[in-house]
C-alpha positions as CSV (number, residue, x, y, z in Angstrom):
1,M,72.0,122.5,53.4
2,T,75.8,120.8,52.1
3,T,76.2,120.3,48.7
4,S,77.6,117.1,47.0
5,V,79.7,117.9,43.3
6,A,81.0,115.3,41.1
7,S,82.1,115.8,37.8
8,S,81.9,112.3,35.5
9,E,84.3,112.7,33.3
10,S,82.1,101.9,12.5
11,D,82.0,99.6,10.2
12,L,79.1,98.9,7.5
13,N,76.4,96.8,9.5
14,P,73.8,94.9,6.8
15,V,71.9,94.8,9.5
16,P,69.6,98.6,9.2
17,A,70.0,100.5,12.4
18,T,67.6,102.1,13.8
19,G,67.4,106.0,15.5
20,P,66.4,107.5,18.9
21,R,63.3,107.9,16.7
22,G,62.9,104.4,15.6
23,A,63.4,105.0,11.6
24,A,66.1,102.2,10.3
25,I,68.9,103.8,9.0
26,D,69.8,103.0,5.4
27,T,73.5,103.0,5.5
28,C,74.2,101.8,1.6
29,R,71.0,104.9,0.4
30,V,73.1,106.9,3.0
31,A,76.7,106.4,1.5
32,D,74.8,106.9,-2.1
33,L,73.6,110.3,-1.5
34,I,76.7,111.8,0.3
35,A,79.0,110.1,-3.2
36,Q,76.3,112.2,-4.7
37,L,77.0,115.3,-2.5
38,L,81.0,115.4,-3.3
39,V,80.3,115.4,-7.3
40,A,77.4,118.0,-6.6
41,L,79.9,119.9,-4.6
42,G,82.7,119.4,-7.9
43,E,84.8,116.4,-6.4
44,D,85.3,113.1,-7.5
45,P,84.4,110.6,-4.9
46,A,87.0,108.0,-7.0
47,R,89.8,110.0,-5.9
48,E,92.0,109.8,-3.8
49,G,92.2,111.0,-0.2
50,L,87.7,110.4,-1.0
51,A,87.4,107.2,-2.1
52,G,86.1,105.5,1.2
53,T,84.1,108.7,2.2
54,P,80.9,108.1,1.4
55,D,81.1,104.8,3.0
56,R,83.3,106.0,6.1
57,V,80.1,109.1,6.4
58,A,77.4,107.3,6.3
59,A,79.1,104.5,9.1
60,W,79.4,107.5,11.4
61,W,75.5,108.8,10.5
62,R,74.7,105.4,11.5
63,A,77.1,104.9,14.6
64,F,75.9,108.8,15.8
65,L,72.1,108.3,15.7
66,S,72.3,104.8,17.3
67,P,72.9,105.4,20.7
68,D,73.2,103.0,24.0
69,D,69.6,103.3,25.5
70,A,69.1,105.4,28.3
71,A,66.2,103.8,29.9
72,T,67.1,102.3,32.8
73,A,69.3,104.1,35.6
74,T,70.2,102.3,38.7
75,C,69.2,103.7,41.8
76,F,70.6,102.8,45.6
77,T,69.6,102.8,48.4
78,E,71.4,105.6,50.9
79,S,68.2,106.1,54.0
80,Q,70.4,108.8,56.0
81,L,70.5,111.8,53.4
82,S,68.7,114.7,54.5
83,D,68.3,118.1,52.8
84,Q,71.4,117.1,50.3
85,L,72.0,118.7,46.8
86,V,73.9,116.8,44.5
87,I,75.6,118.2,41.5
88,V,76.5,116.6,38.3
89,G,78.8,117.8,36.3
90,G,82.1,118.4,33.6
91,M,79.6,116.8,31.0
92,S,80.7,117.0,27.1
93,A,78.1,116.1,25.0
94,W,77.5,116.1,21.1
95,S,74.4,116.9,19.0
96,L,74.2,117.8,15.6
97,C,71.7,121.5,15.1
98,E,68.8,120.3,12.8
99,H,68.7,123.5,11.1
100,H,71.7,123.4,9.8
101,M,72.9,119.8,10.8
102,L,76.7,121.1,12.3
103,P,77.7,120.2,15.3
104,M,77.1,121.3,18.2
105,N,78.9,120.8,21.9
106,L,76.9,120.5,25.2
107,Q,78.5,121.6,28.2
108,V,76.1,120.0,31.0
109,T,75.2,120.1,34.5
110,A,72.5,118.3,36.5
111,G,71.5,118.5,40.1
112,Y,68.2,116.9,42.5
113,V,67.2,116.1,46.0
114,P,67.6,112.9,46.7
115,D,64.9,111.0,49.1
116,G,66.0,107.7,50.5
117,E,67.7,106.3,47.2
118,V,71.0,107.9,45.0
119,V,70.9,107.9,41.2
120,G,74.5,105.9,39.8
121,L,76.6,108.5,39.3
122,S,77.6,107.0,35.3
123,K,73.4,107.2,34.6
124,F,74.0,111.1,34.2
125,G,76.4,111.0,30.9
126,R,74.2,108.0,29.7
127,I,70.9,109.4,29.7
128,A,73.1,113.2,28.3
129,Q,74.3,111.3,25.3
130,H,70.9,109.3,24.2
131,Y,69.2,113.0,24.2
132,A,71.9,114.5,22.3
133,A,72.6,112.1,19.4
134,R,69.9,112.8,17.1
135,L,68.9,116.1,15.5
136,Q,68.2,118.3,17.9
137,V,67.8,121.9,20.0
138,Q,69.5,122.8,22.9
139,E,66.4,123.3,24.4
140,R,64.6,120.9,23.7
141,F,67.2,118.8,24.6
142,T,68.0,120.1,28.6
143,R,64.1,119.8,28.7
144,Q,64.0,115.9,28.1
145,L,67.2,115.4,29.8
146,A,65.6,117.4,32.4
147,Q,62.4,115.4,32.4
148,H,64.1,112.0,31.8
149,L,66.1,112.6,35.5
150,A,63.2,113.4,36.9
151,G,61.5,110.0,36.3
152,V,64.1,108.2,37.0
153,I,63.8,109.4,40.9
154,G,60.3,110.1,40.6
155,R,59.9,113.7,41.5
156,E,60.0,117.2,39.7
157,D,63.5,117.8,42.2
158,V,65.7,118.4,39.2
159,A,67.5,121.2,37.9
160,V,69.4,120.9,34.0
161,A,71.7,123.6,32.7
162,V,73.2,123.2,29.4
163,R,75.8,125.5,27.8
164,G,76.2,125.2,23.9
165,V,78.5,125.7,21.6
166,H,76.9,125.9,18.1
167,L,78.7,125.7,14.8
168,C,76.1,126.7,13.1
169,M,77.1,130.3,14.7
170,S,80.5,129.8,14.8
171,M,81.8,128.7,11.3
172,R,78.3,130.2,9.1
173,G,76.2,133.3,9.7
174,V,77.7,135.9,12.3
175,R,80.5,133.5,12.7
176,M,81.1,134.1,16.4
177,E,83.3,131.8,18.1
178,A,83.4,133.2,21.1
179,A,79.3,132.6,21.2
180,R,77.5,130.2,24.0
181,T,74.3,129.6,25.0
182,T,73.1,128.7,27.9
183,T,69.7,127.1,29.0
184,V,68.3,125.9,32.1
185,H,64.9,124.1,33.4
186,A,64.1,123.8,37.4
187,G,61.8,122.0,38.5
188,G,60.0,121.1,42.1
189,Q,62.3,122.6,44.6
190,F,64.5,124.1,42.2
191,R,61.2,126.0,41.0
192,R,59.9,127.3,43.9
193,D,63.2,127.8,45.9
194,P,65.6,130.6,45.3
195,V,68.1,129.9,47.5
196,L,68.2,126.0,46.0
197,N,67.7,127.6,41.8
198,Q,70.9,130.5,43.2
199,Q,73.2,127.6,44.9
200,F,72.3,125.2,41.4
201,I,73.2,128.1,38.9
202,T,75.9,129.5,40.6
203,L,78.1,125.8,41.3
204,A,76.9,125.0,37.1
205,A,78.6,128.5,35.9
206,A,82.0,127.7,38.6
207,Q,81.9,123.9,36.0
208,W,81.8,126.3,33.0
209,K,84.1,128.3,34.4
210,A,86.2,125.9,35.5
211,A,86.6,123.9,31.8
């Protein structure tokens, strides 16, 4: 079996934005709540340096929770492919831990076995960003990405590995800055074939090490 490895590289709007779950994002209300939070923390939202901060934070929430649609993925016919493993790595997506609302950085590697067509490489990153742009947990993110890719290729022959740095663990609680969390979802041939599965895990780990 041959292996191909590829690495991929706000202002407020009066119209309510729509988050990943379809709910409207009330930026004016968010800005007001941020101002209240600053007061509760003993700060003055009107002081120099904080003036405009509530609006900026609200604009960021609106932008972050309004990712591009990942529903369409371009596939290209390639009839000469045979028993080839395609791995796309080097993808980095920021998400927010839904338990503490702190950032987590997710290093993503995805692999699949093409059959008559290949997926446009840029779509992998877009799909990852789409599912990261919400209150999330890494385990669910890994499954959602794998399921979406399986839907794109029309088969379960998909594997996704994610290595996460969670600020909820690095800057609070035990404060272990070097801690990393790894999740793997293997379906179809990746689940049934231990050699294929090991190839994917080895290459994913090598890309994380290189980074």
